[in-house]
N, CA, C and O atoms as a GROMACS GRO file, in nm:
protein
  496
    1MET      N    1   2.760   3.870   2.284
    1MET     CA    2   2.788   3.766   2.273
    1MET      C    3   2.763   3.696   2.368
    1MET      O    4   2.672   3.616   2.349
    2ARG      N    5   2.824   3.695   2.495
    2ARG     CA    6   2.834   3.623   2.658
    2ARG      C    7   2.644   3.645   2.670
    2ARG      O    8   2.563   3.563   2.626
    3SER      N    9   2.616   3.749   2.725
    3SER     CA   10   2.492   3.773   2.748
    3SER      C   11   2.395   3.684   2.662
    3SER      O   12   2.289   3.652   2.714
    4PHE      N   13   2.423   3.641   2.531
    4PHE     CA   14   2.319   3.557   2.394
    4PHE      C   15   2.364   3.446   2.465
    4PHE      O   16   2.281   3.386   2.534
    5PHE      N   17   2.498   3.402   2.462
    5PHE     CA   18   2.541   3.242   2.512
    5PHE      C   19   2.469   3.250   2.666
    5PHE      O   20   2.366   3.184   2.668
    6SER      N   21   2.499   3.315   2.794
    6SER     CA   22   2.455   3.277   2.890
    6SER      C   23   2.264   3.283   2.906
    6SER      O   24   2.229   3.199   2.989
    7ILE      N   25   2.182   3.338   2.865
    7ILE     CA   26   2.104   3.367   2.805
    7ILE      C   27   2.053   3.210   2.748
    7ILE      O   28   1.989   3.151   2.835
    8SER      N   29   2.064   3.155   2.656
    8SER     CA   30   2.049   3.000   2.573
    8SER      C   31   2.063   2.908   2.634
    8SER      O   32   1.974   2.825   2.614
    9ILE      N   33   2.174   2.865   2.741
    9ILE     CA   34   2.234   2.845   2.810
    9ILE      C   35   2.177   2.793   2.940
    9ILE      O   36   2.203   2.684   2.992
   10PHE      N   37   2.101   2.881   2.981
   10PHE     CA   38   2.023   2.812   3.114
   10PHE      C   39   1.887   2.759   3.112
   10PHE      O   40   1.851   2.664   3.181
   11PRO      N   41   1.823   2.813   3.043
   11PRO     CA   42   1.750   2.645   3.010
   11PRO      C   43   1.777   2.520   2.987
   11PRO      O   44   1.732   2.435   3.064
   12LEU      N   45   1.842   2.491   2.900
   12LEU     CA   46   1.930   2.375   2.873
   12LEU      C   47   1.950   2.349   3.012
   12LEU      O   48   1.883   2.253   3.050
   13MET      N   49   2.017   2.399   3.096
   13MET     CA   50   2.021   2.372   3.252
   13MET      C   51   1.950   2.344   3.291
   13MET      O   52   1.962   2.223   3.312
   14CYS      N   53   1.852   2.386   3.327
   14CYS     CA   54   1.709   2.365   3.374
   14CYS      C   55   1.620   2.252   3.349
   14CYS      O   56   1.564   2.180   3.432
   15SER      N   57   1.616   2.246   3.227
   15SER     CA   58   1.595   2.112   3.234
   15SER      C   59   1.658   1.993   3.185
   15SER      O   60   1.603   1.888   3.152
   16ALA      N   61   1.749   2.015   3.186
   16ALA     CA   62   1.809   1.924   3.288
   16ALA      C   63   1.806   1.906   3.368
   16ALA      O   64   1.821   1.784   3.378
   17ALA      N   65   1.790   1.966   3.498
   17ALA     CA   66   1.757   1.927   3.585
   17ALA      C   67   1.650   1.872   3.608
   17ALA      O   68   1.635   1.772   3.678
   18TYR      N   69   1.570   1.932   3.553
   18TYR     CA   70   1.421   1.880   3.561
   18TYR      C   71   1.432   1.747   3.510
   18TYR      O   72   1.323   1.695   3.532
   19ALA      N   73   1.490   1.683   3.467
   19ALA     CA   74   1.473   1.593   3.335
   19ALA      C   75   1.563   1.474   3.439
   19ALA      O   76   1.546   1.353   3.426
   20ALA      N   77   1.617   1.507   3.495
   20ALA     CA   78   1.750   1.426   3.627
   20ALA      C   79   1.696   1.373   3.722
   20ALA      O   80   1.736   1.266   3.769
   21ASP      N   81   1.548   1.467   3.788
   21ASP     CA   82   1.459   1.480   3.895
   21ASP      C   83   1.428   1.291   3.824
   21ASP      O   84   1.419   1.247   3.710
   22SER      N   85   1.421   1.227   3.955
   22SER     CA   86   1.336   1.072   3.921
   22SER      C   87   1.196   1.085   3.901
   22SER      O   88   1.141   1.015   3.815
   23ASN      N   89   1.131   1.167   3.969
   23ASN     CA   90   0.960   1.184   3.949
   23ASN      C   91   0.970   1.224   3.841
   23ASN      O   92   0.877   1.177   3.777
   24PHE      N   93   1.059   1.315   3.752
   24PHE     CA   94   0.988   1.397   3.670
   24PHE      C   95   0.908   1.260   3.483
   24PHE      O   96   0.836   1.282   3.385
   25PHE      N   97   0.981   1.142   3.536
   25PHE     CA   98   0.868   1.124   3.339
   25PHE      C   99   0.757   1.001   3.478
   25PHE      O  100   0.683   0.909   3.445
   26ALA      N  101   0.777   1.035   3.584
   26ALA     CA  102   0.727   0.868   3.634
   26ALA      C  103   0.641   0.944   3.769
   26ALA      O  104   0.726   0.973   3.854
   27SER      N  105   0.547   0.971   3.799
   27SER     CA  106   0.546   1.025   3.918
   27SER      C  107   0.394   0.935   4.015
   27SER      O  108   0.377   0.819   3.975
   28SER      N  109   0.351   0.955   4.064
   28SER     CA  110   0.331   0.822   4.174
   28SER      C  111   0.147   0.832   4.139
   28SER      O  112   0.056   0.759   4.180
   29GLU      N  113   0.141   0.948   4.050
   29GLU     CA  114   0.008   0.973   3.975
   29GLU      C  115   0.039   0.808   3.853
   29GLU      O  116   0.016   0.687   3.851
   30SER      N  117   0.087   0.889   3.791
   30SER     CA  118   0.123   0.754   3.639
   30SER      C  119   0.079   0.681   3.726
   30SER      O  120  -0.033   0.631   3.719
   31ALA      N  121   0.180   0.656   3.847
   31ALA     CA  122   0.206   0.454   3.875
   31ALA      C  123   0.066   0.412   3.902
   31ALA      O  124   0.014   0.302   3.890
   32SER      N  125   0.021   0.521   3.940
   32SER     CA  126  -0.080   0.416   4.024
   32SER      C  127  -0.256   0.438   3.950
   32SER      O  128  -0.366   0.386   3.969
   33MET      N  129  -0.201   0.543   3.864
   33MET     CA  130  -0.284   0.492   3.664
   33MET      C  131  -0.246   0.368   3.629
   33MET      O  132  -0.320   0.314   3.711
   34GLN      N  133  -0.210   0.303   3.592
   34GLN     CA  134  -0.150   0.218   3.505
   34GLN      C  135  -0.193   0.095   3.560
   34GLN      O  136  -0.222   0.004   3.481
   35GLN      N  137  -0.205   0.071   3.728
   35GLN     CA  138  -0.292  -0.018   3.757
   35GLN      C  139  -0.431  -0.051   3.697
   35GLN      O  140  -0.497  -0.142   3.746
   36TYR      N  141  -0.468   0.006   3.613
   36TYR     CA  142  -0.609  -0.012   3.616
   36TYR      C  143  -0.611  -0.018   3.430
   36TYR      O  144  -0.576   0.069   3.350
   37SER      N  145  -0.664  -0.150   3.408
   37SER     CA  146  -0.757  -0.127   3.284
   37SER      C  147  -0.866  -0.027   3.240
   37SER      O  148  -0.944   0.017   3.324
   38PRO      N  149  -0.878   0.018   3.077
   38PRO     CA  150  -0.944   0.075   3.042
   38PRO      C  151  -1.070  -0.032   3.038
   38PRO      O  152  -1.063  -0.151   3.005
   39VAL      N  153  -1.220   0.060   3.091
   39VAL     CA  154  -1.383  -0.010   3.068
   39VAL      C  155  -1.412   0.017   2.928
   39VAL      O  156  -1.417   0.132   2.885
   40ILE      N  157  -1.440  -0.126   2.827
   40ILE     CA  158  -1.443  -0.155   2.756
   40ILE      C  159  -1.656  -0.132   2.731
   40ILE      O  160  -1.740  -0.221   2.746
   41SER      N  161  -1.684   0.034   2.686
   41SER     CA  162  -1.839   0.002   2.711
   41SER      C  163  -1.870   0.009   2.560
   41SER      O  164  -1.804   0.003   2.456
   42PHE      N  165  -2.025   0.028   2.600
   42PHE     CA  166  -2.106  -0.062   2.483
   42PHE      C  167  -2.045   0.061   2.350
   42PHE      O  168  -2.043   0.008   2.239
   43GLY      N  169  -2.007   0.184   2.350
   43GLY     CA  170  -2.042   0.338   2.269
   43GLY      C  171  -1.878   0.306   2.211
   43GLY      O  172  -1.816   0.337   2.109
   44TYR      N  173  -1.841   0.214   2.356
   44TYR     CA  174  -1.702   0.236   2.180
   44TYR      C  175  -1.726   0.113   2.148
   44TYR      O  176  -1.748   0.166   2.039
   45ILE      N  177  -1.745  -0.004   2.131
   45ILE     CA  178  -1.789  -0.078   2.035
   45ILE      C  179  -1.902  -0.103   1.963
   45ILE      O  180  -1.949  -0.215   1.951
   46VAL      N  181  -1.958   0.018   1.903
   46VAL     CA  182  -2.068   0.079   1.859
   46VAL      C  183  -1.958   0.190   1.773
   46VAL      O  184  -1.969   0.192   1.651
   47GLN      N  185  -1.860   0.275   1.834
   47GLN     CA  186  -1.776   0.384   1.748
   47GLN      C  187  -1.674   0.249   1.665
   47GLN      O  188  -1.660   0.262   1.543
   48LEU      N  189  -1.625   0.158   1.713
   48LEU     CA  190  -1.526   0.082   1.657
   48LEU      C  191  -1.610   0.021   1.560
   48LEU      O  192  -1.558   0.045   1.451
   49ILE      N  193  -1.702  -0.040   1.547
   49ILE     CA  194  -1.789  -0.096   1.485
   49ILE      C  195  -1.829  -0.002   1.319
   49ILE      O  196  -1.814  -0.042   1.204
   50PHE      N  197  -1.880   0.126   1.370
   50PHE     CA  198  -1.904   0.245   1.259
   50PHE      C  199  -1.748   0.251   1.149
   50PHE      O  200  -1.733   0.223   1.030
   51SER      N  201  -1.647   0.305   1.262
   51SER     CA  202  -1.515   0.330   1.217
   51SER      C  203  -1.458   0.163   1.102
   51SER      O  204  -1.368   0.187   1.023
   52LEU      N  205  -1.494   0.066   1.104
   52LEU     CA  206  -1.457   0.027   1.073
   52LEU      C  207  -1.523  -0.036   0.962
   52LEU      O  208  -1.474  -0.095   0.865
   53ALA      N  209  -1.639  -0.015   0.992
   53ALA     CA  210  -1.763  -0.004   0.826
   53ALA      C  211  -1.752   0.128   0.734
   53ALA      O  212  -1.812   0.132   0.627
   54VAL      N  213  -1.676   0.234   0.776
   54VAL     CA  214  -1.609   0.323   0.670
   54VAL      C  215  -1.514   0.311   0.644
   54VAL      O  216  -1.493   0.386   0.549
   55VAL      N  217  -1.420   0.253   0.673
   55VAL     CA  218  -1.315   0.209   0.609
   55VAL      C  219  -1.296   0.089   0.532
   55VAL      O  220  -1.205   0.067   0.452
   56MET      N  221  -1.386   0.018   0.564
   56MET     CA  222  -1.435  -0.090   0.435
   56MET      C  223  -1.519  -0.049   0.314
   56MET      O  224  -1.516  -0.089   0.197
   57GLY      N  225  -1.598   0.048   0.381
   57GLY     CA  226  -1.678   0.136   0.244
   57GLY      C  227  -1.554   0.204   0.135
   57GLY      O  228  -1.546   0.172   0.016
   58PHE      N  229  -1.456   0.310   0.210
   58PHE     CA  230  -1.367   0.381   0.184
   58PHE      C  231  -1.283   0.208   0.082
   58PHE      O  232  -1.343   0.152  -0.010
   59ILE      N  233  -1.195   0.179   0.115
   59ILE     CA  234  -1.204   0.024   0.064
   59ILE      C  235  -1.247  -0.085  -0.089
   59ILE      O  236  -1.175  -0.145  -0.169
   60TYR      N  237  -1.393  -0.071  -0.076
   60TYR     CA  238  -1.480  -0.128  -0.178
   60TYR      C  239  -1.538  -0.023  -0.243
   60TYR      O  240  -1.643  -0.053  -0.300
   61MET      N  241  -1.490   0.131  -0.255
   61MET     CA  242  -1.494   0.176  -0.323
   61MET      C  243  -1.397   0.199  -0.406
   61MET      O  244  -1.426   0.220  -0.524
   62ALA      N  245  -1.271   0.202  -0.365
   62ALA     CA  246  -1.184   0.196  -0.410
   62ALA      C  247  -1.138   0.082  -0.504
   62ALA      O  248  -1.071   0.099  -0.605
   63ALA      N  249  -1.171  -0.006  -0.469
   63ALA     CA  250  -1.163  -0.128  -0.522
   63ALA      C  251  -1.241  -0.109  -0.681
   63ALA      O  252  -1.195  -0.115  -0.795
   64LYS      N  253  -1.416  -0.076  -0.613
   64LYS     CA  254  -1.469  -0.087  -0.783
   64LYS      C  255  -1.453   0.036  -0.835
   64LYS      O  256  -1.521   0.030  -0.938
   65TYR      N  257  -1.390   0.177  -0.826
   65TYR     CA  258  -1.378   0.238  -0.938
   65TYR      C  259  -1.246   0.289  -0.976
   65TYR      O  260  -1.212   0.364  -1.068
   66MET      N  261  -1.163   0.215  -0.860
   66MET     CA  262  -1.061   0.346  -0.904
   66MET      C  263  -0.970   0.182  -0.972
   66MET      O  264  -0.927   0.194  -1.086
   67LEU      N  265  -0.953   0.080  -0.921
   67LEU     CA  266  -0.905  -0.046  -0.986
   67LEU      C  267  -0.917  -0.068  -1.125
   67LEU      O  268  -0.815  -0.064  -1.194
   68PRO      N  269  -1.070  -0.100  -1.194
   68PRO     CA  270  -1.058  -0.080  -1.287
   68PRO      C  271  -0.939   0.027  -1.384
   68PRO      O  272  -0.846  -0.013  -1.454
   69LYS      N  273  -0.983   0.176  -1.355
   69LYS     CA  274  -0.941   0.230  -1.423
   69LYS      C  275  -0.754   0.222  -1.475
   69LYS      O  276  -0.690   0.235  -1.580
   70MET      N  277  -0.730   0.199  -1.352
   70MET     CA  278  -0.524   0.146  -1.365
   70MET      C  279  -0.510   0.062  -1.416
   70MET      O  280  -0.390   0.061  -1.443
   71GLN      N  281  -0.579  -0.068  -1.477
   71GLN     CA  282  -0.521  -0.172  -1.543
   71GLN      C  283  -0.504  -0.142  -1.739
   71GLN      O  284  -0.605  -0.080  -1.772
   72THR      N  285  -0.453  -0.155  -1.808
   72THR     CA  286  -0.374  -0.166  -1.902
   72THR      C  287  -0.505  -0.202  -2.015
   72THR      O  288  -0.595  -0.281  -1.986
   73ASN      N  289  -0.497  -0.125  -2.153
   73ASN     CA  290  -0.589  -0.178  -2.197
   73ASN      C  291  -0.526  -0.239  -2.305
   73ASN      O  292  -0.438  -0.185  -2.372
   74THR      N  293  -0.602  -0.425  -2.335
   74THR     CA  294  -0.562  -0.488  -2.367
   74THR      C  295  -0.556  -0.536  -2.555
   74THR      O  296  -0.490  -0.613  -2.625
   75LYS      N  297  -0.652  -0.450  -2.573
   75LYS     CA  298  -0.747  -0.427  -2.721
   75LYS      C  299  -0.723  -0.265  -2.746
   75LYS      O  300  -0.737  -0.169  -2.669
   76GLY      N  301  -0.674  -0.274  -2.904
   76GLY     CA  302  -0.622  -0.136  -2.963
   76GLY      C  303  -0.685  -0.161  -3.107
   76GLY      O  304  -0.704  -0.278  -3.140
   77LYS      N  305  -0.710  -0.083  -3.174
   77LYS     CA  306  -0.743  -0.080  -3.319
   77LYS      C  307  -0.717  -0.225  -3.388
   77LYS      O  308  -0.806  -0.309  -3.403
   78TYR      N  309  -0.620  -0.236  -3.417
   78TYR     CA  310  -0.595  -0.373  -3.491
   78TYR      C  311  -0.530  -0.511  -3.420
   78TYR      O  312  -0.492  -0.615  -3.475
   79GLN      N  313  -0.531  -0.484  -3.315
   79GLN     CA  314  -0.459  -0.600  -3.244
   79GLN      C  315  -0.513  -0.575  -3.103
   79GLN      O  316  -0.563  -0.467  -3.071
   80GLU      N  317  -0.501  -0.693  -3.010
   80GLU     CA  318  -0.561  -0.735  -2.949
   80GLU      C  319  -0.438  -0.867  -2.790
   80GLU      O  320  -0.330  -0.925  -2.795
   81ILE      N  321  -0.490  -0.859  -2.738
   81ILE     CA  322  -0.402  -0.989  -2.660
   81ILE      C  323  -0.491  -1.085  -2.586
   81ILE      O  324  -0.542  -1.071  -2.475
   82LYS      N  325  -0.500  -1.203  -2.683
   82LYS     CA  326  -0.648  -1.317  -2.636
   82LYS      C  327  -0.578  -1.389  -2.511
   82LYS      O  328  -0.634  -1.490  -2.469
   83ASP      N  329  -0.444  -1.341  -2.440
   83ASP     CA  330  -0.406  -1.458  -2.394
   83ASP      C  331  -0.288  -1.449  -2.321
   83ASP      O  332  -0.186  -1.482  -2.382
   84LYS      N  333  -0.273  -1.407  -2.186
   84LYS     CA  334  -0.124  -1.374  -2.136
   84LYS      C  335  -0.080  -1.527  -2.052
   84LYS      O  336  -0.164  -1.617  -2.054
   85LEU      N  337   0.016  -1.543  -2.002
   85LEU     CA  338   0.091  -1.653  -1.913
   85LEU      C  339   0.192  -1.618  -1.820
   85LEU      O  340   0.207  -1.499  -1.845
   86VAL      N  341   0.242  -1.635  -1.762
   86VAL     CA  342   0.350  -1.603  -1.656
   86VAL      C  343   0.401  -1.732  -1.666
   86VAL      O  344   0.325  -1.824  -1.638
   87LEU      N  345   0.550  -1.763  -1.711
   87LEU     CA  346   0.639  -1.902  -1.730
   87LEU      C  347   0.699  -1.884  -1.632
   87LEU      O  348   0.682  -1.967  -1.543
   88GLU      N  349   0.810  -1.751  -1.606
   88GLU     CA  350   0.880  -1.766  -1.460
   88GLU      C  351   0.902  -1.626  -1.443
   88GLU      O  352   0.877  -1.553  -1.539
   89PRO      N  353   0.935  -1.589  -1.361
   89PRO     CA  354   0.945  -1.456  -1.348
   89PRO      C  355   1.034  -1.380  -1.452
   89PRO      O  356   1.120  -1.437  -1.520
   90GLN      N  357   1.001  -1.216  -1.462
   90GLN     CA  358   1.040  -1.192  -1.655
   90GLN      C  359   1.015  -1.253  -1.736
   90GLN      O  360   1.087  -1.214  -1.829
   91VAL      N  361   0.929  -1.365  -1.783
   91VAL     CA  362   0.910  -1.410  -1.850
   91VAL      C  363   0.804  -1.480  -1.906
   91VAL      O  364   0.761  -1.591  -1.877
   92THR      N  365   0.766  -1.394  -1.998
   92THR     CA  366   0.589  -1.458  -2.021
   92THR      C  367   0.518  -1.486  -2.140
   92THR      O  368   0.524  -1.389  -2.215
   93SER      N  369   0.456  -1.576  -2.185
   93SER     CA  370   0.397  -1.607  -2.302
   93SER      C  371   0.266  -1.497  -2.344
   93SER      O  372   0.213  -1.452  -2.242
   94TYR      N  373   0.200  -1.444  -2.479
   94TYR     CA  374   0.090  -1.407  -2.463
   94TYR      C  375   0.058  -1.445  -2.636
   94TYR      O  376   0.138  -1.457  -2.728
   95VAL      N  377  -0.051  -1.453  -2.634
   95VAL     CA  378  -0.090  -1.475  -2.759
   95VAL      C  379  -0.172  -1.364  -2.819
   95VAL      O  380  -0.291  -1.352  -2.791
   96ILE      N  381  -0.116  -1.290  -2.895
   96ILE     CA  382  -0.139  -1.160  -3.006
   96ILE      C  383  -0.275  -1.228  -3.116
   96ILE      O  384  -0.271  -1.328  -3.188
   97GLY      N  385  -0.413  -1.106  -3.087
   97GLY     CA  386  -0.459  -1.149  -3.240
   97GLY      C  387  -0.427  -1.006  -3.303
   97GLY      O  388  -0.389  -0.898  -3.259
   98CYS      N  389  -0.461  -1.057  -3.429
   98CYS     CA  390  -0.440  -0.930  -3.534
   98CYS      C  391  -0.490  -0.999  -3.653
   98CYS      O  392  -0.430  -1.081  -3.723
   99GLY      N  393  -0.635  -0.943  -3.666
   99GLY     CA  394  -0.715  -0.984  -3.795
   99GLY      C  395  -0.744  -1.115  -3.769
   99GLY      O  396  -0.788  -1.153  -3.660
  100ASN      N  397  -0.720  -1.197  -3.877
  100ASN     CA  398  -0.761  -1.331  -3.864
  100ASN      C  399  -0.668  -1.464  -3.775
  100ASN      O  400  -0.688  -1.581  -3.743
  101THR      N  401  -0.566  -1.366  -3.763
  101THR     CA  402  -0.470  -1.499  -3.714
  101THR      C  403  -0.416  -1.436  -3.558
  101THR      O  404  -0.426  -1.320  -3.516
  102ALA      N  405  -0.363  -1.547  -3.499
  102ALA     CA  406  -0.278  -1.504  -3.362
  102ALA      C  407  -0.155  -1.539  -3.370
  102ALA      O  408  -0.130  -1.641  -3.434
  103TYR      N  409  -0.013  -1.445  -3.288
  103TYR     CA  410   0.092  -1.516  -3.301
  103TYR      C  411   0.063  -1.563  -3.134
  103TYR      O  412  -0.029  -1.539  -3.056
  104LEU      N  413   0.225  -1.661  -3.123
  104LEU     CA  414   0.241  -1.729  -2.963
  104LEU      C  415   0.378  -1.598  -2.999
  104LEU      O  416   0.454  -1.600  -3.096
  105VAL      N  417   0.374  -1.497  -2.888
  105VAL     CA  418   0.470  -1.417  -2.840
  105VAL      C  419   0.572  -1.472  -2.729
  105VAL      O  420   0.511  -1.445  -2.626
  106ILE      N  421   0.699  -1.536  -2.687
  106ILE     CA  422   0.702  -1.524  -2.573
  106ILE      C  423   0.792  -1.411  -2.522
  106ILE      O  424   0.853  -1.359  -2.616
  107VAL      N  425   0.820  -1.353  -2.398
  107VAL     CA  426   0.890  -1.209  -2.383
  107VAL      C  427   0.915  -1.224  -2.278
  107VAL      O  428   0.848  -1.271  -2.186
  108SER      N  429   1.031  -1.179  -2.283
  108SER     CA  430   1.175  -1.184  -2.136
  108SER      C  431   1.191  -1.082  -2.143
  108SER      O  432   1.142  -1.025  -2.241
  109ASN      N  433   1.274  -0.995  -2.035
  109ASN     CA  434   1.340  -0.932  -1.986
  109ASN      C  435   1.450  -0.829  -2.115
  109ASN      O  436   1.487  -0.713  -2.134
  110LYS      N  437   1.462  -0.960  -2.173
  110LYS     CA  438   1.591  -0.914  -2.278
  110LYS      C  439   1.580  -0.926  -2.413
  110LYS      O  440   1.673  -0.892  -2.486
  111SER      N  441   1.469  -0.974  -2.461
  111SER     CA  442   1.401  -1.046  -2.577
  111SER      C  443   1.277  -1.094  -2.601
  111SER      O  444   1.216  -1.132  -2.501
  112ALA      N  445   1.213  -1.105  -2.726
  112ALA     CA  446   1.078  -1.070  -2.769
  112ALA      C  447   1.116  -1.178  -2.890
  112ALA      O  448   1.185  -1.155  -2.990
  113THR      N  449   1.028  -1.341  -2.841
  113THR     CA  450   1.071  -1.398  -2.951
  113THR      C  451   0.898  -1.477  -3.036
  113THR      O  452   0.811  -1.528  -2.964
  114VAL      N  453   0.890  -1.472  -3.143
  114VAL     CA  454   0.746  -1.499  -3.219
  114VAL      C  455   0.793  -1.670  -3.232
  114VAL      O  456   0.893  -1.719  -3.287
  115ILE      N  457   0.692  -1.729  -3.167
  115ILE     CA  458   0.699  -1.879  -3.161
  115ILE      C  459   0.632  -1.955  -3.304
  115ILE      O  460   0.688  -2.022  -3.391
  116ASP      N  461   0.455  -1.904  -3.283
  116ASP     CA  462   0.415  -1.951  -3.420
  116ASP      C  463   0.307  -1.934  -3.394
  116ASP      O  464   0.248  -1.947  -3.287
  117LYS      N  465   0.250  -1.882  -3.562
  117LYS     CA  466   0.115  -1.825  -3.678
  117LYS      C  467   0.031  -1.913  -3.612
  117LYS      O  468   0.081  -2.024  -3.593
  118ILE      N  469  -0.085  -1.897  -3.568
  118ILE     CA  470  -0.183  -1.998  -3.564
  118ILE      C  471  -0.305  -1.864  -3.616
  118ILE      O  472  -0.281  -1.743  -3.604
  119SER      N  473  -0.441  -1.925  -3.677
  119SER     CA  474  -0.534  -1.891  -3.716
  119SER      C  475  -0.668  -1.884  -3.585
  119SER      O  476  -0.730  -1.961  -3.513
  120LEU      N  477  -0.662  -1.768  -3.609
  120LEU     CA  478  -0.827  -1.755  -3.488
  120LEU      C  479  -0.923  -1.912  -3.499
  120LEU      O  480  -0.979  -1.976  -3.411
  121LYS      N  481  -0.913  -1.927  -3.602
  121LYS     CA  482  -1.025  -2.016  -3.639
  121LYS      C  483  -1.010  -2.149  -3.502
  121LYS      O  484  -1.101  -2.209  -3.446
  122GLU      N  485  -0.867  -2.160  -3.482
  122GLU     CA  486  -0.775  -2.305  -3.474
  122GLU      C  487  -0.842  -2.234  -3.273
  122GLU      O  488  -0.865  -2.321  -3.189
  123LEU      N  489  -0.855  -2.134  -3.247
  123LEU     CA  490  -0.811  -2.110  -3.092
  123LEU      C  491  -0.955  -2.159  -3.033
  123LEU      O  492  -0.969  -2.235  -2.937
  124SER      N  493  -1.100  -2.073  -3.144
  124SER     CA  494  -1.218  -2.096  -3.105
  124SER      C  495  -1.240  -2.260  -3.011
  124SER      O  496  -1.351  -2.292  -2.969
   0.00000   0.00000   0.00000
């Protein structure tokens, strides 16, 4: 047990001694390298423009093909949402069409209320 302890503590003591050295983290070579700024070349600018074009292409493809699939379907077999208006946070009004009639419904996070029954001819 004692030999294991001495073997495992020795590397820790050595690394602490190296970390205590003032030149361990910042040497004179790295200090001299920090004084120069990087050179922006033509190749770097072309690579940057190409990378931005690839990222913008991914964003365009996601917006064109993925977002329409994530939207909810508002049309069913017998009813559909004709209009939607957010009145307040968590309060929304819907005009729901069903056959030849439509209903104005107000929905909140705790209740749903039918306000009026409207014929679809009046909406057009």
